[in-house]
Backbone as CSV, one residue per row, in Angstrom:
resi,resn,N_x,N_y,N_z,CA_x,CA_y,CA_z,C_x,C_y,C_z
1,MET,0.816,-1.199,0.000,0.000,0.000,0.000,0.861,1.264,0.000
2,ALA,1.894,1.314,0.833,2.737,2.503,0.917,3.486,2.794,-0.384
3,PRO,4.142,1.806,-1.014,4.825,2.112,-2.278,3.874,2.582,-3.374
4,THR,2.663,2.045,-3.384,1.684,2.472,-4.384,1.283,3.921,-4.148
5,ALA,0.972,4.251,-2.901,0.625,5.636,-2.581,1.783,6.571,-2.898
6,ALA,2.996,6.154,-2.568,4.155,7.000,-2.794,4.331,7.337,-4.269
7,ARG,4.202,6.349,-5.131,4.402,6.623,-6.554,3.313,7.544,-7.093
8,ILE,2.072,7.330,-6.668,0.993,8.200,-7.125,1.263,9.644,-6.708
9,LEU,1.803,9.826,-5.507,2.054,11.161,-4.979,3.367,11.762,-5.479
10,GLY,4.187,10.955,-6.125,5.463,11.447,-6.636,6.513,11.628,-5.560
11,ILE,6.436,10.805,-4.503,7.419,10.862,-3.428,8.120,9.507,-3.321
12,SER,9.179,9.451,-2.535,9.968,8.220,-2.445,10.054,7.732,-1.013
13,LEU,9.911,6.423,-0.846,10.163,5.793,0.439,11.651,5.492,0.556
14,PRO,12.262,5.727,1.711,13.693,5.431,1.850,13.997,3.952,1.720
15,GLN,13.055,3.106,2.128,13.189,1.663,1.993,11.804,1.045,2.061
16,SER,11.655,-0.121,1.468,10.341,-0.753,1.455,10.470,-2.244,1.179
17,ASP,9.607,-3.028,1.826,9.502,-4.452,1.535,8.405,-4.718,0.512
18,GLY,7.662,-3.696,0.143,6.542,-3.854,-0.779,6.898,-3.409,-2.181
19,GLN,5.891,-3.402,-3.018,6.083,-3.014,-4.408,4.836,-2.294,-4.903
20,PHE,5.002,-1.530,-5.956,3.890,-0.813,-6.559,2.881,-1.801,-7.136
21,ILE,1.610,-1.526,-6.937,0.558,-2.383,-7.483,0.260,-1.905,-8.901
22,ASP,0.706,-2.667,-9.886,0.623,-2.247,-11.286,-0.809,-2.082,-11.789
23,LEU,-1.769,-2.678,-11.100,-3.155,-2.605,-11.540,-3.669,-1.173,-11.652
24,VAL,-3.054,-0.250,-10.913,-3.522,1.137,-10.940,-2.582,2.033,-11.736
25,GLY,-1.624,1.441,-12.426,-0.590,2.221,-13.097,-1.100,3.154,-14.174
26,ASP,-2.207,2.803,-14.828,-2.712,3.630,-15.930,-3.975,4.403,-15.552
27,TRP,-4.222,4.554,-14.258,-5.439,5.247,-13.816,-5.298,6.764,-13.806
28,GLU,-4.089,7.270,-13.936,-3.841,8.715,-13.967,-4.354,9.420,-12.710
29,CYS,-4.157,8.767,-11.570,-4.561,9.378,-10.298,-3.484,10.350,-9.829
30,ARG,-3.910,11.332,-9.058,-3.003,12.350,-8.533,-2.987,12.366,-7.014
31,ASN,-4.122,12.107,-6.384,-4.277,12.126,-4.934,-4.580,10.727,-4.429
32,VAL,-4.419,10.522,-3.131,-4.621,9.198,-2.539,-5.431,9.324,-1.250
33,VAL,-6.447,8.485,-1.122,-7.176,8.310,0.134,-6.974,6.875,0.588
34,LEU,-6.352,6.699,1.752,-6.143,5.373,2.333,-7.153,5.181,3.455
35,ILE,-7.988,4.185,3.338,-8.994,3.903,4.359,-8.686,2.537,4.966
36,ILE,-8.386,2.534,6.256,-8.052,1.300,6.963,-9.268,0.873,7.780
37,ILE,-9.718,-0.353,7.558,-10.874,-0.890,8.279,-10.380,-1.999,9.194
38,ASP,-10.397,-1.740,10.478,-9.882,-2.694,11.452,-10.659,-4.010,11.373
39,SER,-9.918,-5.113,11.232,-10.448,-6.485,11.218,-11.210,-6.868,9.954
40,LEU,-11.012,-6.131,8.863,-11.691,-6.518,7.624,-10.879,-7.599,6.914
41,GLY,-10.986,-8.826,7.434,-10.368,-9.961,6.772,-11.080,-10.273,5.466
42,TYR,-10.386,-10.972,4.577,-10.963,-11.293,3.275,-12.186,-12.194,3.426
43,ASP,-12.092,-13.196,4.274,-13.238,-14.083,4.477,-14.440,-13.315,5.006
44,LEU,-14.195,-12.419,5.954,-15.288,-11.629,6.518,-15.913,-10.743,5.448
45,TYR,-15.068,-10.127,4.633,-15.611,-9.278,3.572,-16.522,-10.075,2.643
46,ARG,-16.091,-11.267,2.241,-16.915,-12.050,1.314,-18.225,-12.488,1.971
47,TRP,-18.208,-12.714,3.285,-19.440,-13.044,4.005,-20.371,-11.827,4.063
48,LEU,-19.799,-10.654,4.243,-20.591,-9.434,4.340,-21.073,-8.931,2.980
49,GLU,-20.346,-9.264,1.954,-20.514,-8.662,0.637,-21.961,-8.600,0.119
50,PRO,-22.756,-9.672,0.232,-24.122,-9.606,-0.311,-24.995,-8.520,0.320
51,ARG,-24.663,-8.107,1.547,-25.463,-7.093,2.231,-24.907,-5.678,2.036
52,LEU,-23.702,-5.565,1.519,-23.085,-4.253,1.345,-23.487,-3.656,0.005
53,ARG,-23.354,-2.327,-0.101,-23.681,-1.655,-1.350,-22.467,-0.939,-1.938
54,CYS,-21.812,-0.122,-1.132,-20.776,0.764,-1.672,-19.468,0.038,-1.961
55,LEU,-18.990,-0.760,-1.014,-17.717,-1.451,-1.221,-17.761,-2.381,-2.432
56,PRO,-18.806,-3.201,-2.614,-18.843,-4.033,-3.822,-18.882,-3.225,-5.115
57,LEU,-19.559,-2.088,-5.083,-19.593,-1.243,-6.274,-18.211,-0.705,-6.599
58,LEU,-17.510,-0.211,-5.585,-16.159,0.294,-5.804,-15.225,-0.812,-6.278
59,ALA,-15.380,-2.009,-5.699,-14.549,-3.138,-6.119,-14.845,-3.540,-7.560
60,ALA,-16.115,-3.510,-7.941,-16.486,-3.884,-9.308,-15.931,-2.897,-10.327
61,GLU,-15.818,-1.645,-9.915,-15.260,-0.625,-10.804,-13.731,-0.609,-10.771
62,GLY,-13.168,-1.268,-9.781,-11.720,-1.325,-9.654,-11.253,-2.753,-9.478
63,HIS,-10.643,-3.036,-8.325,-10.119,-4.370,-8.074,-10.328,-4.759,-6.614
64,LEU,-10.721,-5.997,-6.398,-10.756,-6.598,-5.069,-9.577,-7.550,-4.966
65,LEU,-8.720,-7.321,-3.974,-7.535,-8.150,-3.788,-7.620,-8.925,-2.484
66,ARG,-7.105,-10.130,-2.511,-6.975,-10.976,-1.320,-5.517,-10.860,-0.883
67,ALA,-5.277,-9.963,0.073,-3.906,-9.596,0.435,-3.467,-10.325,1.693
68,GLU,-2.273,-10.884,1.658,-1.748,-11.607,2.813,-1.494,-10.646,3.975
69,ALA,-2.021,-10.983,5.145,-1.818,-10.146,6.334,-0.387,-10.288,6.828
70,VAL,0.169,-9.191,7.351,1.538,-9.227,7.860,1.595,-9.469,9.357
71,SER,0.444,-9.312,10.031,0.390,-9.498,11.480,-1.059,-9.748,11.874
72,GLY,-1.246,-10.302,13.060,-2.586,-10.478,13.590,-3.000,-9.352,14.507
73,HIS,-2.196,-8.286,14.573,-2.459,-7.196,15.505,-2.493,-5.857,14.778
74,THR,-3.220,-4.914,15.354,-3.502,-3.658,14.674,-2.274,-2.790,14.462
75,THR,-1.532,-2.474,15.513,-0.456,-1.491,15.391,0.626,-1.904,14.396
76,PRO,1.185,-3.114,14.473,2.207,-3.467,13.471,1.648,-3.540,12.053
77,SER,0.373,-3.933,11.934,-0.230,-4.007,10.600,-0.378,-2.628,9.986
78,ILE,-0.885,-1.669,10.770,-1.052,-0.315,10.248,0.305,0.307,9.946
79,ALA,1.303,0.025,10.778,2.644,0.542,10.498,3.130,0.064,9.136
80,THR,2.912,-1.208,8.834,3.310,-1.736,7.525,2.559,-1.051,6.400
81,LEU,1.257,-0.846,6.582,0.468,-0.193,5.540,0.981,1.220,5.255
82,LEU,1.498,1.888,6.282,1.896,3.283,6.126,3.382,3.483,5.821
83,ASN,4.231,2.503,6.169,5.658,2.718,5.862,6.241,1.686,4.896
84,GLY,5.472,0.646,4.563,5.920,-0.311,3.554,6.901,-1.354,4.034
85,LEU,7.191,-1.384,5.339,8.129,-2.360,5.890,7.391,-3.445,6.660
86,LEU,7.927,-4.652,6.642,7.353,-5.731,7.422,7.604,-5.486,8.908
87,PRO,6.777,-6.053,9.790,6.949,-5.817,11.226,8.341,-6.146,11.753
88,GLU,8.965,-7.187,11.215,10.304,-7.527,11.708,11.350,-6.485,11.320
89,HIS,10.992,-5.605,10.390,11.908,-4.541,9.995,11.548,-3.200,10.628
90,HIS,10.249,-2.881,10.718,9.920,-1.600,11.357,9.840,-1.710,12.883
91,ARG,9.556,-2.904,13.402,9.565,-3.172,14.842,8.640,-2.231,15.637
92,ILE,7.570,-1.835,15.010,6.542,-1.037,15.692,5.436,-1.998,16.113
93,LEU,5.462,-2.404,17.367,4.586,-3.473,17.817,3.438,-2.994,18.693
94,ASP,3.516,-1.758,19.174,2.452,-1.235,20.025,2.413,0.290,19.878
95,LYS,1.470,0.925,20.573,1.309,2.370,20.432,2.521,3.132,20.937
96,ALA,3.136,2.630,21.997,4.349,3.284,22.495,5.447,3.237,21.447
97,GLY,5.566,2.117,20.774,6.557,1.990,19.713,6.280,2.924,18.553
98,ALA,4.993,3.123,18.249,4.632,4.048,17.172,5.046,5.472,17.511
99,ARG,4.868,5.850,18.777,5.245,7.206,19.189,6.754,7.420,19.151
100,LYS,7.518,6.372,19.471,8.973,6.505,19.560,9.683,6.300,18.225
101,SER,9.025,5.657,17.280,9.699,5.296,16.033,10.135,6.530,15.247
102,THR,11.313,6.444,14.659,11.818,7.515,13.801,11.708,7.156,12.319
103,LEU,11.135,5.984,12.027,10.969,5.585,10.634,9.911,6.460,9.969
104,PRO,10.191,6.992,8.797,9.197,7.835,8.127,8.083,6.992,7.500
105,SER,6.881,7.502,7.587,5.734,6.874,6.947,5.267,7.767,5.801
106,ILE,4.310,7.292,5.054,3.795,8.062,3.925,3.312,9.459,4.345
107,PRO,2.529,9.598,5.428,2.145,10.966,5.819,3.344,11.854,6.158
108,ASP,4.355,11.303,6.845,5.560,12.079,7.163,6.232,12.594,5.886
109,ILE,6.443,11.685,4.950,7.185,12.026,3.738,6.389,12.995,2.871
110,ALA,5.083,12.755,2.756,4.244,13.651,1.957,4.272,15.065,2.527
111,ALA,4.118,15.163,3.842,4.116,16.485,4.476,5.461,17.183,4.302
112,ALA,6.555,16.424,4.471,7.892,17.002,4.311,8.146,17.443,2.872
113,SER,7.423,16.852,1.942,7.568,17.206,0.528,6.650,18.358,0.131
114,GLY,5.965,18.914,1.099,5.098,20.050,0.827,3.710,19.694,0.343
115,LEU,3.316,18.436,0.490,1.993,18.003,0.061,1.026,18.083,1.241
116,ARG,-0.095,18.748,1.024,-1.093,18.810,2.093,-1.576,17.396,2.406
117,SER,-1.506,17.024,3.676,-1.847,15.662,4.095,-2.770,15.704,5.298
118,ALA,-3.563,14.652,5.434,-4.517,14.560,6.533,-4.496,13.169,7.121
119,VAL,-4.603,13.092,8.438,-4.687,11.815,9.145,-5.874,11.882,10.097
120,ILE,-6.813,10.947,9.929,-7.992,10.849,10.789,-7.927,9.488,11.472
121,MET,-7.663,9.476,12.788,-7.467,8.225,13.513,-7.957,8.381,14.945
122,GLU,-7.826,7.297,15.706,-8.056,7.427,17.138,-7.013,8.393,17.696
123,GLN,-7.298,8.980,18.858,-6.517,10.103,19.347,-5.026,9.802,19.414
124,SER,-4.659,8.636,19.940,-3.234,8.328,20.093,-2.534,8.218,18.753
125,GLY,-3.229,7.685,17.757,-2.633,7.589,16.429,-2.474,8.946,15.777
126,ALA,-3.494,9.804,15.919,-3.425,11.144,15.341,-2.346,11.973,16.021
127,ASP,-2.145,11.743,17.319,-1.133,12.508,18.053,0.261,12.298,17.481
128,VAL,0.506,11.114,16.929,1.815,10.834,16.324,2.101,11.822,15.190
129,TYR,1.044,12.254,14.493,1.217,13.118,13.331,0.924,14.587,13.616
130,SER,0.537,14.904,14.837,0.252,16.289,15.189,1.511,17.144,15.045
131,GLY,1.386,18.257,14.345,2.537,19.116,14.102,3.373,18.694,12.921
132,ILE,3.046,17.539,12.319,3.794,17.040,11.158,2.962,17.214,9.895
133,VAL,1.730,16.710,9.915,0.839,16.885,8.771,-0.059,18.089,9.028
134,GLU,-0.560,18.647,7.965,-1.366,19.865,8.088,-2.679,19.610,8.812
135,ILE,-3.262,18.434,8.566,-4.559,18.110,9.160,-4.427,16.809,9.940
136,ALA,-4.453,16.873,11.257,-4.408,15.683,12.115,-5.587,15.767,13.071
137,ARG,-6.523,14.857,12.924,-7.731,14.885,13.733,-7.855,13.569,14.508
138,GLY,-7.894,13.679,15.820,-8.000,12.504,16.671,-9.413,12.319,17.199
139,ILE,-9.788,11.066,17.391,-11.117,10.714,17.893,-10.933,9.917,19.173
140,PRO,-11.606,10.270,20.248,-11.485,9.478,21.481,-11.923,8.040,21.239
141,ASP,-11.105,7.085,21.687,-11.467,5.686,21.452,-12.323,5.099,22.561
142,ASP,-12.762,5.961,23.495,-13.655,5.473,24.543,-15.119,5.811,24.265
143,ILE,-15.407,6.365,23.090,-16.794,6.616,22.726,-17.359,5.374,22.041
144,PRO,-18.670,5.227,21.943,-19.239,4.042,21.282,-18.697,3.891,19.861
145,PRO,-18.441,2.659,19.428,-17.851,2.437,18.100,-18.641,3.067,16.959
146,ALA,-19.961,2.998,17.013,-20.752,3.603,15.943,-20.546,5.110,15.895
147,GLU,-20.415,5.722,17.064,-20.157,7.157,17.135,-18.750,7.473,16.620
148,PHE,-17.796,6.617,16.962,-16.417,6.797,16.471,-16.406,6.796,14.951
149,ASP,-17.028,5.785,14.342,-16.967,5.661,12.889,-17.709,6.802,12.196
150,ARG,-18.814,7.254,12.778,-19.514,8.396,12.187,-18.640,9.640,12.265
151,LYS,-17.958,9.810,13.394,-17.059,10.951,13.547,-15.897,10.852,12.563
152,ALA,-15.361,9.651,12.383,-14.273,9.458,11.410,-14.732,9.837,10.012
153,CYS,-15.949,9.467,9.679,-16.501,9.808,8.362,-16.636,11.315,8.218
154,ASP,-17.228,11.964,9.217,-17.444,13.414,9.136,-16.117,14.164,9.033
155,LEU,-15.132,13.756,9.824,-13.829,14.422,9.779,-13.121,14.183,8.438
156,THR,-13.307,12.990,7.888,-12.734,12.693,6.578,-13.352,13.574,5.504
157,LEU,-14.666,13.743,5.549,-15.342,14.602,4.574,-14.895,16.054,4.719
158,GLU,-14.727,16.495,5.962,-14.233,17.859,6.187,-12.823,18.020,5.626
159,ALA,-11.995,17.014,5.843,-10.623,17.080,5.335,-10.604,17.105,3.807
160,LEU,-11.468,16.327,3.174,-11.518,16.305,1.713,-11.876,17.673,1.144
161,ASP,-12.656,18.450,1.884,-12.991,19.801,1.432,-11.758,20.678,1.306
162,GLN,-10.685,20.312,2.034,-9.443,21.085,1.980,-8.480,20.564,0.916
163,GLU,-8.935,19.587,0.144,-8.210,19.056,-1.015,-6.794,18.585,-0.686
164,PRO,-6.657,17.659,0.252,-5.319,17.114,0.530,-4.860,16.206,-0.594
165,ARG,-3.555,16.124,-0.768,-3.018,15.155,-1.725,-3.059,13.754,-1.140
166,LEU,-2.924,13.646,0.194,-2.977,12.363,0.884,-3.914,12.468,2.076
167,LEU,-4.759,11.476,2.221,-5.641,11.405,3.384,-5.664,9.969,3.891
168,VAL,-5.448,9.792,5.182,-5.511,8.476,5.828,-6.651,8.503,6.831
169,SER,-7.539,7.518,6.749,-8.675,7.456,7.667,-8.816,6.031,8.201
170,TYR,-9.446,5.912,9.358,-9.436,4.638,10.095,-10.807,4.399,10.731
171,PHE,-11.335,3.168,10.555,-12.647,2.795,11.085,-12.526,1.555,11.983
172,ILE,-13.238,1.573,13.114,-13.013,0.546,14.140,-14.218,-0.342,14.446
173,GLY,-15.379,-0.036,13.878,-16.620,-0.673,14.329,-16.624,-2.186,14.302
174,ILE,-16.104,-2.774,13.225,-16.104,-4.235,13.119,-15.246,-4.841,14.221
175,ASP,-14.048,-4.312,14.384,-13.125,-4.835,15.392,-13.714,-4.722,16.796
176,LYS,-14.329,-3.592,17.096,-14.913,-3.403,18.426,-16.052,-4.385,18.666
177,ALA,-16.880,-4.619,17.651,-17.977,-5.566,17.799,-17.456,-6.963,18.123
178,VAL,-16.362,-7.337,17.467,-15.761,-8.645,17.724,-15.240,-8.725,19.150
179,HIS,-14.482,-7.716,19.576,-13.849,-7.757,20.896,-14.853,-7.594,22.031
180,LEU,-15.989,-6.997,21.743,-17.039,-6.884,22.751,-17.883,-8.149,22.838
181,GLY,-17.543,-9.143,22.033,-18.269,-10.404,22.063,-19.651,-10.331,21.458
182,GLN,-19.869,-9.360,20.593,-21.182,-9.219,19.976,-21.381,-10.256,18.885
183,GLY,-22.608,-10.415,18.455,-22.953,-11.455,17.497,-22.818,-11.010,16.048
184,LEU,-23.224,-11.888,15.157,-23.102,-11.626,13.732,-23.946,-10.436,13.296
185,VAL,-25.096,-10.258,13.923,-25.961,-9.129,13.565,-25.258,-7.814,13.851
186,GLU,-24.633,-7.714,15.020,-23.942,-6.476,15.389,-22.714,-6.229,14.508
187,ILE,-22.005,-7.298,14.168,-20.849,-7.153,13.278,-21.308,-6.660,11.910
188,ARG,-22.406,-7.220,11.426,-22.934,-6.784,10.131,-23.402,-5.332,10.188
189,GLU,-24.022,-4.943,11.271,-24.475,-3.556,11.409,-23.291,-2.592,11.396
190,ALA,-22.217,-2.965,12.086,-21.017,-2.123,12.076,-20.459,-2.000,10.662
191,ALA,-20.439,-3.116,9.934,-19.927,-3.107,8.563,-20.810,-2.266,7.647
192,LEU,-22.116,-2.335,7.840,-23.030,-1.547,7.009,-22.819,-0.052,7.230
193,GLN,-22.570,0.339,8.466,-22.311,1.747,8.716,-21.029,2.197,8.037
194,ILE,-19.970,1.386,8.151,-18.708,1.718,7.496,-18.899,1.776,5.984
195,ASP,-19.662,0.848,5.440,-19.950,0.822,4.014,-20.608,2.125,3.563
196,ARG,-21.586,2.590,4.333,-22.246,3.853,3.989,-21.261,5.021,4.071
197,CYS,-20.419,5.008,5.105,-19.431,6.073,5.242,-18.484,6.111,4.053
198,ILE,-18.029,4.954,3.620,-17.108,4.915,2.487,-17.803,5.377,1.215
199,GLY,-19.090,5.105,1.097,-19.842,5.639,-0.038,-19.833,7.158,-0.051
200,GLU,-19.999,7.762,1.115,-19.956,9.226,1.210,-18.573,9.758,0.850
201,ILE,-17.548,9.073,1.336,-16.174,9.510,1.065,-15.863,9.385,-0.425
202,ALA,-16.245,8.259,-1.026,-15.985,8.059,-2.455,-16.705,9.106,-3.293
203,SER,-17.885,9.502,-2.874,-18.639,10.514,-3.612,-18.022,11.902,-3.459
204,ALA,-17.330,12.131,-2.349,-16.705,13.431,-2.114,-15.328,13.537,-2.771
205,ALA,-14.719,12.399,-3.093,-13.398,12.391,-3.720,-13.541,12.460,-5.238
206,ASP,-12.665,13.221,-5.881,-12.809,13.363,-7.331,-12.216,12.169,-8.067
207,GLU,-12.409,12.174,-9.390,-12.066,11.005,-10.201,-10.562,10.776,-10.333
208,ARG,-9.751,11.741,-9.934,-8.298,11.552,-9.994,-7.726,11.139,-8.645
209,CYS,-8.597,10.715,-7.767,-8.179,10.268,-6.433,-8.189,8.740,-6.382
210,LEU,-7.068,8.159,-6.031,-6.974,6.721,-5.829,-7.501,6.377,-4.445
211,LEU,-8.476,5.491,-4.392,-8.990,4.986,-3.122,-8.360,3.630,-2.845
212,ILE,-7.699,3.504,-1.702,-7.173,2.215,-1.250,-7.873,1.899,0.065
213,ILE,-8.703,0.888,0.039,-9.496,0.499,1.208,-9.003,-0.876,1.640
214,CYS,-8.542,-0.990,2.881,-7.836,-2.222,3.252,-8.068,-2.578,4.711
215,GLY,-8.229,-3.855,4.984,-8.219,-4.331,6.350,-6.799,-4.354,6.879
216,ASP,-6.658,-4.307,8.207,-5.313,-4.387,8.775,-4.942,-5.822,9.127
217,HIS,-5.912,-6.600,9.544,-5.699,-8.008,9.879,-7.050,-8.710,9.848
218,PRO,-7.072,-10.038,9.718,-8.345,-10.755,9.812,-8.877,-10.702,11.250
219,VAL,-10.116,-11.080,11.406,-10.698,-11.182,12.739,-9.835,-12.109,13.592
220,HIS,-9.445,-11.655,14.793,-8.561,-12.466,15.630,-9.181,-12.804,16.977
221,ALA,-10.509,-12.760,17.025,-11.209,-13.139,18.253,-12.629,-13.548,17.901
222,GLY,-13.256,-14.293,18.797,-14.663,-14.637,18.613,-14.905,-15.744,17.603
223,ARG,-16.160,-15.930,17.270,-16.562,-17.062,16.433,-16.117,-16.932,14.983
224,LEU,-15.779,-15.721,14.536,-15.349,-15.523,13.151,-13.831,-15.575,12.995
225,LYS,-13.123,-15.868,14.085,-11.668,-15.934,14.024,-11.224,-17.056,13.093
226,ARG,-10.291,-16.726,12.208,-9.737,-17.740,11.317,-8.616,-18.468,12.037
227,SER,-8.646,-19.805,12.005,-7.690,-20.586,12.788,-6.634,-21.277,11.940
228,ILE,-6.755,-21.192,10.607,-5.763,-21.824,9.743,-5.345,-20.836,8.654
229,ALA,-4.114,-21.014,8.166,-3.616,-20.164,7.093,-4.341,-20.517,5.778
230,PRO,-4.368,-19.598,4.809,-3.723,-18.286,4.821,-4.553,-17.240,5.567
231,TYR,-3.861,-16.280,6.153,-4.521,-15.178,6.845,-4.474,-13.961,5.927
232,CYS,-5.623,-13.562,5.447,-5.674,-12.527,4.424,-6.674,-11.441,4.775
233,VAL,-6.429,-10.264,4.240,-7.349,-9.142,4.397,-7.901,-8.760,3.032
234,ALA,-9.006,-8.054,3.059,-9.572,-7.522,1.821,-8.928,-6.183,1.508
235,MET,-8.573,-5.983,0.249,-8.082,-4.691,-0.224,-8.843,-4.327,-1.488
236,ILE,-9.403,-3.150,-1.506,-10.141,-2.669,-2.670,-9.414,-1.454,-3.226
237,LEU,-9.143,-1.480,-4.514,-8.544,-0.359,-5.228,-9.602,0.217,-6.156
238,SER,-9.865,1.491,-6.023,-10.872,2.117,-6.860,-10.533,3.598,-7.001
239,LYS,-11.438,4.358,-7.572,-11.220,5.784,-7.774,-12.386,6.573,-7.189
240,GLY,-12.107,7.817,-6.829,-13.172,8.683,-6.374,-14.217,8.844,-7.464
241,ARG,-15.437,9.095,-7.058,-16.531,9.179,-8.011,-16.978,10.614,-8.255
242,GLY,-16.703,11.511,-7.324,-17.098,12.899,-7.499,-18.574,13.105,-7.234
243,LYS,-18.934,14.315,-6.935,-20.313,14.629,-6.566,-21.295,14.432,-7.710
244,GLU,-20.785,14.446,-8.945,-21.678,14.256,-10.091,-22.031,12.797,-10.314
245,SER,-21.319,11.891,-9.638,-21.574,10.456,-9.795,-21.542,9.792,-8.438
246,PRO,-22.587,10.025,-7.616,-22.580,9.512,-6.245,-22.506,7.997,-6.183
247,CYS,-21.893,7.520,-5.098,-21.720,6.086,-4.899,-22.992,5.475,-4.308
248,CYS,-23.045,4.162,-4.329,-24.080,3.394,-3.630,-25.463,3.505,-4.243
249,GLN,-25.547,3.781,-5.514,-26.852,3.808,-6.141,-27.370,2.410,-6.463
250,ARG,-26.452,1.477,-6.574,-26.868,0.108,-6.861,-25.823,-0.844,-6.319
251,GLN,-26.175,-2.112,-6.276,-25.261,-3.124,-5.762,-24.836,-4.032,-6.892
252,ILE,-23.531,-4.269,-7.012,-22.998,-5.145,-8.048,-22.333,-6.331,-7.378
253,PRO,-22.829,-7.554,-7.585,-22.187,-8.708,-6.963,-20.834,-8.977,-7.590
254,ILE,-19.926,-9.516,-6.795,-18.584,-9.842,-7.271,-18.390,-11.343,-7.147
255,THR,-17.877,-11.934,-8.189,-17.773,-13.385,-8.201,-16.363,-13.880,-7.957
256,GLY,-15.396,-13.001,-7.939,-14.031,-13.460,-7.734,-13.155,-12.370,-7.182
257,GLY,-11.991,-12.742,-6.722,-11.055,-11.751,-6.204,-9.644,-12.163,-6.546
258,LEU,-8.828,-11.200,-6.954,-7.430,-11.490,-7.216,-6.726,-11.788,-5.906
259,THR,-5.680,-12.551,-5.979,-4.881,-12.864,-4.803,-3.508,-12.244,-4.964
260,ILE,-3.035,-11.544,-3.933,-1.700,-11.000,-3.975,-0.936,-11.465,-2.756
261,GLY,0.358,-11.535,-2.875,1.180,-12.045,-1.805,1.605,-10.959,-0.833
262,LEU,2.490,-11.334,0.071,2.869,-10.479,1.176,3.439,-9.144,0.709
263,ASN,4.370,-9.161,-0.254,4.991,-7.913,-0.674,3.994,-6.982,-1.339
264,ALA,3.111,-7.533,-2.161,2.111,-6.691,-2.793,1.124,-6.178,-1.772
265,ALA,0.871,-6.970,-0.723,-0.075,-6.532,0.292,0.414,-5.269,0.972
266,SER,1.713,-5.127,1.129,2.232,-3.904,1.705,2.509,-2.860,0.624
267,GLY,2.145,-3.198,-0.603,2.314,-2.248,-1.687,1.256,-1.209,-1.666
């Protein structure tokens, strides 16, 4: 994910274990929106897919990838998505490690290159980028998950109004539902809310914006936990639709998904 975003933005990563995803090479995108959905494993996405509207539409217009997960935990996975290094190389294993790390990530490099950038995350994650990127908005992680995700959506839409070249946003509802021991109905409800939010974001982003929507790890708790390899997340590559072509007007079923390996997953 990071090398792909970097090339679209015209910036360079100092080092990377990933590679550019060639599928978007001829899309002529200029800006990048990275949307991280906590616990959106590939299996879970395919189970949810018949009930979703916006994500399947975006995938049908772009690509749905079955990307190998680099970790079963949130912090090292997100670090890989943002800096392009595997956990054994970036060694960012928890929030304290994220605060102390001196490794540059895509938001760091974009901001240092003079590109307006935005990060919308839980408060501790946003604090890492405070004073570095132009727009850093933190959300308290002790509020109800549905409220968190709605706030993440609203802040993302506000940030898009400022036309950033890079925007990173993060949604937690699915993961929280799993860890709270909630059932399939509650997990589906959380996913439906995120789906609607992404539809709003895609409609607010213009056609030259690359959308990268990706899980950080598969479900790692509860009845939906995957117990055997491969451990994969869903990644959707698509483009902004613009206000003249709003998202979620119809649902398009998807019958297959490309599979990419570990290096491409961090691409």
